Backbone bond lengths (Angstrom), bond angles and torsions (degrees), N, CA, C in turn:
res aa  C-N    CA-C-N  psi(-1)  N-CA   C-N-CA  omega(-1)  CA-C   N-CA-C  phi
1 M - - - 1.475 - - 1.520 109.66 -
2 P 1.388 117.87 138.50 1.439 118.86 176.18 1.478 112.29 -69.91
3 N 1.358 116.58 161.66 1.453 121.17 175.34 1.523 108.35 -76.72
4 L 1.312 117.63 111.12 1.448 121.10 -178.05 1.544 109.05 -81.30
5 P 1.340 116.29 152.67 1.471 119.15 172.84 1.516 112.87 -60.46
6 L 1.295 115.36 137.75 1.477 118.12 -177.62 1.488 109.63 -76.63
7 T 1.332 115.15 148.97 1.483 120.38 173.88 1.501 108.89 -69.39
8 E 1.266 117.00 -39.69 1.464 122.94 176.73 1.556 108.91 -122.71
9 T 1.300 117.16 142.77 1.474 120.51 179.21 1.552 107.42 -87.15
10 R 1.319 112.31 171.20 1.479 119.48 -178.08 1.521 112.57 -86.93
11 R 1.347 118.44 -4.70 1.462 119.62 -178.28 1.518 110.57 -81.07
12 P 1.316 115.90 154.70 1.495 117.24 174.30 1.492 109.51 -60.10
13 K 1.339 116.80 143.22 1.486 120.71 -172.32 1.521 110.89 -109.99
14 R 1.339 113.69 152.43 1.434 120.90 172.82 1.495 110.59 -66.31
15 Q 1.308 116.09 151.00 1.482 120.80 175.72 1.468 113.64 -76.97
16 I 1.375 116.82 -32.83 1.457 122.37 -178.13 1.537 108.25 -111.42
17 R 1.331 118.05 122.28 1.445 123.73 -179.36 1.482 111.12 -114.37
18 S 1.328 115.75 160.55 1.471 121.90 175.81 1.491 112.49 -93.37
19 F 1.351 117.89 4.30 1.485 121.27 -175.98 1.530 108.69 -145.41
20 V 1.329 113.32 162.80 1.444 121.51 173.10 1.515 107.61 -127.71
21 R 1.325 118.40 124.44 1.461 120.53 -178.88 1.541 110.83 -74.39
22 R 1.334 115.75 136.55 1.461 121.70 175.67 1.553 108.10 -124.22
23 E 1.261 115.84 73.64 1.471 120.50 -172.02 1.494 114.25 -62.70
24 G 1.386 116.41 -26.26 1.450 119.45 -177.50 1.514 113.30 -66.96
25 R 1.325 119.54 -14.40 1.445 120.86 -173.97 1.543 113.76 -84.78
26 I 1.286 116.72 -2.77 1.483 119.48 -178.76 1.536 110.39 -69.31
27 T 1.335 115.54 137.15 1.461 121.11 179.85 1.512 112.17 -88.30
28 P 1.302 116.95 161.81 1.488 118.85 175.15 1.533 112.47 -56.21
29 A 1.341 118.32 -40.02 1.450 121.58 -178.59 1.548 109.84 -65.72
30 Q 1.363 116.26 -40.61 1.439 118.84 178.85 1.518 111.57 -67.48
31 R 1.327 116.75 -39.79 1.447 119.68 177.52 1.520 111.86 -63.53
32 K 1.315 117.05 -38.25 1.452 122.17 177.91 1.532 109.73 -64.29
33 A 1.314 117.05 -42.22 1.463 122.56 -179.86 1.530 109.97 -61.70
34 L 1.330 115.38 -41.99 1.473 118.36 -179.50 1.527 111.33 -65.14
35 A 1.355 115.66 -37.57 1.435 119.05 -177.59 1.581 110.77 -72.96
36 E 1.328 116.05 -39.01 1.466 118.83 -171.33 1.547 112.92 -93.43
37 L 1.310 117.10 -31.96 1.473 119.94 -171.89 1.550 113.95 -103.32
38 W 1.342 115.50 -11.72 1.467 116.57 -178.91 1.491 113.75 -58.88
39 P 1.332 122.12 -40.15 1.441 120.81 178.83 1.552 113.53 -57.78
40 R 1.355 116.90 -26.53 1.433 121.44 -176.60 1.541 110.28 -87.48
41 Y 1.309 117.85 -40.37 1.477 121.10 -171.54 1.538 113.57 -114.17
42 G 1.294 119.39 -16.44 1.442 120.34 -175.58 1.500 113.11 -85.51
43 I 1.338 115.51 158.70 1.454 123.85 178.42 1.540 106.47 -112.62
44 E 1.343 114.40 128.77 1.438 119.72 -175.41 1.507 111.47 -59.26
45 D 1.312 115.37 141.79 1.482 122.40 -178.29 1.513 110.11 -87.40
46 N 1.310 116.11 100.34 1.474 122.23 174.06 1.514 108.97 -153.03
47 D 1.287 118.03 -168.98 1.465 121.00 -177.25 1.516 112.86 -102.37
48 A 1.343 120.18 9.72 1.433 121.64 -179.42 1.555 111.76 -72.53
49 L 1.336 115.39 144.84 1.449 117.71 172.62 1.488 112.38 -62.00
50 L 1.301 116.18 139.21 1.487 120.45 -178.18 1.560 108.50 -77.11
51 D 1.321 113.33 133.02 1.441 122.29 -179.73 1.520 110.04 -105.75
52 W 1.339 117.66 98.54 1.470 122.77 -173.70 1.548 110.89 -62.70
53 A 1.316 118.51 -40.64 1.433 120.75 -179.28 1.545 110.53 -63.57
54 L 1.323 116.78 -35.97 1.461 120.55 179.28 1.550 110.29 -70.10
55 L 1.340 116.25 -35.48 1.437 121.11 -177.48 1.527 112.05 -76.63
56 F 1.316 117.15 -38.35 1.484 120.93 -168.05 1.559 112.81 -125.99
57 G 1.306 117.25 -10.63 1.465 117.19 -169.18 1.519 110.47 95.62
58 P 1.329 118.80 159.06 1.462 121.66 -175.69 1.541 114.12 -71.85
59 E 1.335 115.03 151.55 1.460 122.83 166.43 1.534 115.40 70.05
60 K 1.326 119.20 19.21 1.403 120.38 172.11 1.532 109.94 -91.89
61 P 1.353 119.13 125.95 1.455 119.31 175.89 1.541 109.58 -58.24
62 L 1.318 115.20 140.18 1.461 120.04 -175.80 1.531 112.84 -113.16
63 T 1.340 116.06 126.81 1.461 123.55 173.84 1.501 106.82 -114.02
64 V 1.340 117.53 135.72 1.437 124.27 177.57 1.549 107.11 -116.34
65 E 1.336 116.66 120.72 1.464 120.65 172.36 1.499 110.14 -99.40
66 I 1.299 115.58 125.06 1.473 121.67 -177.74 1.553 107.48 -103.08
67 G 1.352 115.09 124.00 1.450 119.78 -178.53 1.518 111.47 72.54
68 F 1.367 117.80 63.57 1.448 119.29 -173.83 1.508 115.04 -82.90
69 G 1.317 118.02 1.09 1.468 120.67 175.40 1.516 112.87 60.52
70 D 1.312 117.64 -119.37 1.467 120.75 178.99 1.509 112.24 -82.95
71 G 1.323 118.25 -6.70 1.483 122.50 173.96 1.501 114.80 86.20
72 Q 1.315 118.03 -0.29 1.485 118.62 -173.47 1.535 113.59 -71.62
73 C 1.324 116.59 -30.13 1.486 120.04 173.54 1.517 110.40 -64.66
74 L 1.344 116.00 -46.71 1.454 121.94 179.72 1.538 109.02 -62.57
75 R 1.313 116.87 -40.15 1.426 122.59 177.71 1.538 112.06 -56.88
76 Q 1.345 115.61 -48.47 1.463 121.16 -179.89 1.525 110.58 -62.09
77 L 1.325 116.80 -45.63 1.434 120.12 -177.46 1.535 111.73 -63.70
78 A 1.315 116.78 -41.81 1.472 122.06 -178.73 1.505 109.97 -65.80
79 N 1.350 117.89 -39.55 1.477 121.69 176.13 1.515 112.26 -64.26
80 A 1.336 115.51 -37.15 1.477 119.40 -176.18 1.521 113.94 -80.83
81 N 1.347 115.98 -17.31 1.486 120.15 -174.37 1.556 108.29 -137.10
82 E 1.328 114.36 71.24 1.475 119.01 -177.68 1.524 113.63 -68.86
83 D 1.333 118.21 -14.14 1.426 122.84 176.40 1.500 113.47 -87.08
84 M 1.338 116.46 2.87 1.454 120.97 178.68 1.531 109.87 -114.35
85 A 1.347 116.31 159.14 1.438 122.62 176.47 1.514 111.58 -106.67
86 Y 1.318 116.41 145.19 1.463 121.88 -177.76 1.493 111.70 -131.28
87 I 1.328 115.77 135.48 1.481 122.17 168.41 1.494 108.47 -115.75
88 G 1.340 117.53 130.53 1.432 121.95 175.35 1.526 109.92 -109.73
89 I 1.329 117.54 128.45 1.439 122.15 176.89 1.558 109.54 -115.25
90 E 1.265 115.98 125.35 1.482 122.10 -175.70 1.498 109.48 -150.60
91 P 1.376 117.99 132.20 1.459 117.62 -178.40 1.504 114.13 -81.99
92 H 1.347 118.79 -13.26 1.478 121.03 -173.95 1.522 111.10 -100.38
93 R 1.296 116.71 123.77 1.452 123.24 -177.60 1.530 114.07 -65.18
94 S 1.305 114.58 -26.71 1.499 117.69 179.68 1.514 111.30 -65.49
95 G 1.359 116.63 -46.90 1.442 120.43 177.47 1.481 111.96 -63.51
96 A 1.328 116.11 -41.26 1.482 120.56 178.35 1.536 110.60 -61.13
97 G 1.366 116.14 -41.65 1.459 119.07 178.48 1.525 111.26 -60.99
98 R 1.325 116.84 -43.06 1.486 118.05 180.00 1.508 111.15 -66.84
99 L 1.345 118.64 -37.48 1.477 119.50 176.86 1.521 110.70 -63.45
100 L 1.323 118.13 -42.57 1.455 121.29 -179.97 1.540 110.59 -56.59
101 M 1.340 115.28 -45.60 1.455 118.00 177.65 1.553 112.83 -60.00
102 S 1.329 114.72 -37.44 1.514 118.13 179.32 1.514 109.00 -69.54
103 L 1.310 118.78 -39.55 1.466 120.31 -177.35 1.564 109.63 -64.12
104 Q 1.325 116.16 -40.91 1.462 119.86 176.77 1.515 111.77 -65.69
105 E 1.336 116.23 -43.89 1.460 121.20 179.87 1.532 112.23 -57.69
106 D 1.336 115.52 -41.14 1.493 121.28 -175.82 1.521 112.55 -88.96
107 G 1.331 116.90 -9.51 1.479 120.47 -179.05 1.527 111.27 69.57
108 L 1.325 118.17 30.53 1.464 120.36 -176.90 1.551 111.44 -77.83
109 T 1.288 115.10 142.02 1.485 122.25 -179.82 1.502 111.48 -122.94
110 N 1.316 117.75 1.23 1.483 121.42 -174.94 1.545 112.77 -106.90
111 V 1.322 116.91 22.77 1.493 121.13 179.40 1.487 110.11 -132.13
112 K 1.322 116.47 136.88 1.460 123.34 169.43 1.527 110.28 -127.88
113 V 1.306 117.57 155.73 1.451 120.32 -170.17 1.518 110.36 -129.30
114 L 1.347 114.37 138.38 1.455 122.32 171.91 1.514 109.85 -119.28
115 I 1.308 117.28 132.34 1.476 120.84 173.63 1.566 106.33 -104.99
116 D 1.313 112.41 100.99 1.473 116.22 -173.98 1.544 109.05 -171.20
117 D 1.330 114.07 177.54 1.452 120.64 175.21 1.531 107.41 -84.85
118 A 1.319 117.33 122.57 1.432 122.47 -176.39 1.507 112.98 -59.46
119 V 1.314 118.72 -32.16 1.453 122.28 -179.17 1.529 109.94 -65.14
120 D 1.337 116.01 -38.74 1.482 121.50 177.57 1.527 108.83 -67.45
121 I 1.341 117.34 -43.09 1.440 120.45 -178.02 1.574 110.64 -62.48
122 L 1.344 115.48 -45.25 1.464 119.43 179.99 1.491 113.32 -61.35
123 T 1.287 117.90 -35.85 1.461 120.78 -175.30 1.515 113.42 -88.57
124 T 1.348 120.17 -16.00 1.459 120.47 -175.14 1.515 113.67 -123.05
125 R 1.352 119.21 -25.06 1.485 118.48 -168.70 1.494 116.17 -122.81
126 I 1.310 119.16 -6.78 1.453 121.26 -179.78 1.521 109.13 -112.14
127 A 1.326 115.79 125.59 1.442 121.67 -177.92 1.540 109.74 -73.51
128 S 1.349 113.26 155.47 1.446 119.28 177.73 1.529 110.34 -63.09
129 Q 1.339 116.23 142.18 1.451 123.36 175.84 1.528 112.29 54.02
130 S 1.317 117.47 49.33 1.475 120.02 -177.50 1.500 113.60 -124.64
131 V 1.340 119.36 -6.52 1.460 122.46 -174.77 1.541 109.19 -116.02
132 D 1.342 115.47 139.24 1.485 119.96 -178.78 1.540 110.18 -85.95
133 E 1.303 118.75 -32.29 1.472 119.51 -173.96 1.549 109.29 -156.97
134 F 1.337 115.12 139.36 1.461 122.35 169.43 1.513 108.49 -114.34
135 L 1.346 115.87 136.92 1.453 123.70 175.23 1.508 110.10 -116.87
136 I 1.308 119.51 129.20 1.450 123.68 175.31 1.528 105.49 -134.42
137 F 1.338 116.16 96.77 1.470 121.97 -176.53 1.498 112.77 -102.19
138 F 1.321 116.64 117.25 1.464 124.85 175.31 1.510 113.36 55.10
139 P 1.358 117.70 56.97 1.448 121.13 172.80 1.507 109.66 -64.61
140 D 1.324 115.23 153.05 1.455 121.21 -179.93 1.564 109.82 -51.13
141 P 1.321 120.44 121.18 1.463 119.46 -176.32 1.541 114.38 -77.15
142 W 1.308 115.75 -13.21 1.472 119.07 -175.34 1.554 109.54 40.63
143 P 1.304 117.13 70.41 1.478 119.90 -166.01 1.518 116.85 -67.30
144 K 1.322 117.95 -27.21 1.465 117.86 179.60 1.551 110.14 -72.44
145 K 1.342 113.71 135.95 1.478 118.47 -174.00 1.518 112.09 -55.93
146 R 1.312 118.82 -35.40 1.459 122.10 -178.99 1.490 112.89 -68.04
147 H 1.362 116.40 -17.57 1.452 121.30 179.16 1.540 113.74 -100.99
148 H 1.297 118.54 1.68 1.457 121.66 -177.12 1.567 110.03 -57.47
149 K 1.325 116.86 -31.39 1.494 119.18 178.85 1.516 111.56 -60.75
150 R 1.321 118.62 -17.41 1.423 121.27 179.27 1.533 113.70 -86.11
151 R 1.304 117.59 -9.84 1.444 119.87 -178.71 1.519 111.96 -59.86
152 L 1.323 115.50 138.35 1.477 120.54 -177.56 1.523 110.22 -63.54
153 V 1.321 118.04 -48.42 1.442 121.96 -174.48 1.495 111.53 -81.82
154 N 1.341 116.11 106.24 1.434 120.73 176.54 1.559 105.50 -138.58
155 A 1.325 116.40 -176.07 1.456 120.67 -175.28 1.547 112.68 -60.66
156 D 1.324 116.19 -44.66 1.449 119.67 -178.67 1.527 111.90 -66.95
157 F 1.361 115.36 -37.97 1.477 117.78 178.03 1.484 111.96 -65.16
158 L 1.350 118.25 -44.63 1.452 121.18 179.39 1.556 109.95 -63.23
159 S 1.290 116.27 -37.58 1.489 119.01 176.64 1.553 110.78 -61.02
160 S 1.299 116.58 -42.20 1.465 120.85 178.67 1.526 111.87 -64.81
161 L 1.347 115.72 -41.68 1.480 119.13 177.51 1.507 109.33 -62.64
162 A 1.341 117.82 -45.47 1.449 120.93 -178.07 1.512 110.97 -60.94
163 R 1.335 116.67 -40.44 1.464 120.70 179.19 1.512 112.16 -60.24
164 C 1.321 116.59 -38.69 1.452 121.92 -174.56 1.541 112.73 -81.04
165 L 1.310 116.51 -17.87 1.480 121.14 -177.09 1.524 110.29 -74.18
166 K 1.321 114.95 145.97 1.467 119.72 166.77 1.517 107.94 -72.86
167 P 1.349 117.16 157.52 1.477 118.51 174.64 1.518 108.88 -57.13
168 N 1.312 115.25 135.49 1.470 124.57 -174.23 1.518 114.44 73.87
169 G 1.315 118.75 2.97 1.470 122.84 176.07 1.518 109.38 -67.68
170 L 1.329 115.38 160.39 1.459 120.97 -170.45 1.580 111.85 -118.25
171 I 1.316 113.18 148.06 1.466 120.92 168.37 1.518 105.70 -118.89
172 H 1.356 116.26 125.02 1.492 121.30 178.69 1.527 106.60 -119.84
173 I 1.319 115.22 117.47 1.468 122.32 178.28 1.496 107.26 -119.36
174 A 1.330 117.06 135.85 1.448 122.41 173.72 1.537 110.18 -125.14
175 T 1.315 116.79 139.46 1.470 119.90 179.71 1.530 106.14 -150.74
176 D 1.343 114.34 154.87 1.471 119.78 174.59 1.546 110.38 -113.43
177 W 1.312 115.12 22.11 1.455 119.54 -176.43 1.572 107.70 -116.08
178 D 1.316 116.90 114.98 1.463 122.92 -168.93 1.546 112.31 -55.06
179 D 1.339 117.00 -54.91 1.493 118.30 -173.87 1.520 111.62 -70.21
180 Y 1.342 117.76 -25.37 1.472 120.54 176.91 1.539 106.91 -70.55
181 A 1.291 118.71 -43.70 1.482 122.10 177.02 1.506 111.46 -55.64
182 K 1.339 115.61 -47.93 1.452 122.26 -177.23 1.562 109.10 -61.91
183 A 1.339 115.28 -44.05 1.438 120.27 -179.30 1.544 111.28 -63.53
184 I 1.337 115.35 -41.15 1.491 119.63 178.82 1.525 110.98 -62.28
185 V 1.366 114.90 -44.58 1.478 118.52 179.16 1.538 109.73 -58.34
186 D 1.363 114.99 -43.29 1.494 117.63 -179.89 1.546 111.49 -65.01
187 L 1.318 116.69 -38.84 1.452 119.70 -177.93 1.554 110.31 -67.32
188 I 1.332 117.32 -38.84 1.433 120.13 177.65 1.535 110.15 -65.23
189 R 1.309 117.34 -38.33 1.476 121.65 178.94 1.517 110.38 -61.82
190 A 1.328 117.30 -32.79 1.445 121.54 -176.58 1.532 113.89 -85.91
191 E 1.354 115.91 -11.55 1.456 119.77 -177.55 1.552 108.23 -91.68
192 S 1.325 115.29 117.12 1.465 121.14 -172.82 1.515 114.29 -65.56
193 L 1.359 116.20 -26.56 1.478 118.77 -179.48 1.500 114.37 -83.26
194 L 1.356 118.62 -6.69 1.425 121.40 -175.07 1.518 112.77 -115.09
195 H 1.323 115.33 149.00 1.474 121.40 176.07 1.542 107.70 -131.45
196 N 1.305 116.97 121.27 1.474 122.41 178.76 1.534 108.28 -70.10
197 L 1.347 117.42 130.72 1.457 120.48 -176.60 1.525 111.42 -72.69
198 S 1.318 119.14 -14.75 1.447 122.74 178.12 1.539 110.42 -112.64
199 E 1.325 115.66 131.73 1.431 118.29 179.02 1.539 111.00 -67.00
200 Q 1.313 116.35 -28.40 1.462 121.33 178.05 1.524 112.12 -84.29
201 G 1.328 118.01 -8.60 1.425 122.04 176.84 1.519 114.03 99.44
202 I 1.305 117.97 -32.31 1.478 122.69 -177.08 1.542 107.23 -109.94
203 S 1.329 116.65 127.19 1.462 122.08 179.29 1.550 110.36 -94.70
204 P 1.326 115.47 157.38 1.457 117.75 168.76 1.487 111.43 -60.88
205 R 1.313 118.80 146.86 1.455 120.50 178.44 1.539 109.21 -65.95
206 P 1.325 116.66 125.77 1.475 118.70 175.58 1.534 111.12 -67.72
207 A 1.268 116.83 142.01 1.509 120.18 178.86 1.495 111.66 -62.91
208 S 1.339 116.28 -24.90 1.439 121.15 -176.50 1.546 113.00 -77.03
209 R 1.335 117.80 -12.75 1.489 117.62 -178.85 1.538 110.90 -83.15
210 P 1.321 117.93 118.11 1.461 120.88 179.20 1.517 109.23 -66.55
211 E 1.350 113.84 153.97 1.475 119.25 175.30 1.522 107.51 -81.47
212 T 1.343 116.56 139.60 1.439 121.08 -177.76 1.539 108.31 -107.99
213 K 1.295 114.96 165.21 1.494 120.28 -178.29 1.525 108.56 -67.71
214 Y 1.374 118.92 -31.86 1.449 122.25 179.65 1.565 108.78 -69.89
215 E 1.332 115.92 -37.50 1.478 119.14 175.09 1.511 109.75 -63.16
216 R 1.307 117.72 -47.50 1.461 118.46 -177.07 1.511 111.36 -60.44
217 R 1.357 115.46 -38.06 1.460 118.33 178.17 1.538 111.33 -64.81
218 G 1.360 115.74 -42.27 1.422 118.59 178.16 1.515 113.66 -62.47
219 V 1.285 116.65 -41.56 1.477 120.78 177.35 1.519 111.07 -61.46
220 R 1.338 116.17 -42.06 1.477 120.26 178.36 1.547 109.96 -58.87
221 L 1.328 116.08 -33.13 1.453 121.40 -178.39 1.494 112.24 -84.89
222 G 1.358 118.21 1.14 1.424 122.87 178.73 1.509 115.34 84.72
223 H 1.327 117.67 15.80 1.449 121.21 -179.51 1.541 111.10 -79.01
224 Q 1.331 117.46 148.18 1.407 122.48 170.27 1.524 109.99 -84.71
225 V 1.322 118.84 141.38 1.450 122.73 179.37 1.523 108.35 -100.10
226 Y 1.374 114.62 134.98 1.449 121.55 -178.32 1.514 109.44 -119.85
227 D 1.346 116.21 126.80 1.450 122.26 172.12 1.519 109.82 -105.31
228 I 1.295 116.73 126.49 1.484 122.28 -177.27 1.519 105.93 -123.69
229 I 1.350 115.49 122.67 1.466 120.32 -173.90 1.549 106.56 -128.75
230 A 1.322 114.79 125.29 1.452 120.69 178.21 1.519 111.83 -125.64
231 R 1.290 117.06 150.46 1.462 122.54 -178.90 1.534 108.78 -115.75
232 R 1.332 114.93 142.30 1.490 116.81 174.47 1.509 108.86 -75.45
233 R 1.303 114.98 135.99 1.455 120.69 176.80 1.505 111.25 -70.47
234 L 1.320 118.47 156.20 1.463 123.08 178.41 1.489 110.84 -67.96
């Protein structure tokens, strides 16, 4: 039997998370993909620093998508940019299973997957100044004020992202929640290593960003979509 990704990692965990695991929602097809395709696309769960050259070969620009959901955005990006390397980090095994099936269907070789808490990965497994771009599309807004502490994007998280970025590397965050967008803009302004590409805080949506199912749902509900893009200072 192959070594399957662990539901929980061996590292000490944070008390407050931005997600809740729902392991019972995994389908038989997703479970089968995790068992059969993980050795090809998965990254072993340990505390070792990730070696991008070993995973993808040297000199490929690296994009990391945090919280890829069902993986279809990552799938589109990887298909459109075969000369680039992609890492997807997602805590839910169901979404990872669906992405694995997509990677096999498309014959993609430029994507690897981690099933874990992105905060733990950023602080233990990604070297400083080693990533070209981070993508965080439609993170859970935790809309109730008493739950704001659960939001993924906070000052410590942005500081970790900035540390991992190469100089001039990018962070692209999209959300359809007004007060979350405003909070993210303020957090970027307060982070000395980051520079928001828009003086107003909100950037035009890049044509290269695929539409996600969470975005479509937000638009149906009448929400405005905000793209926030920041660059790491030299």
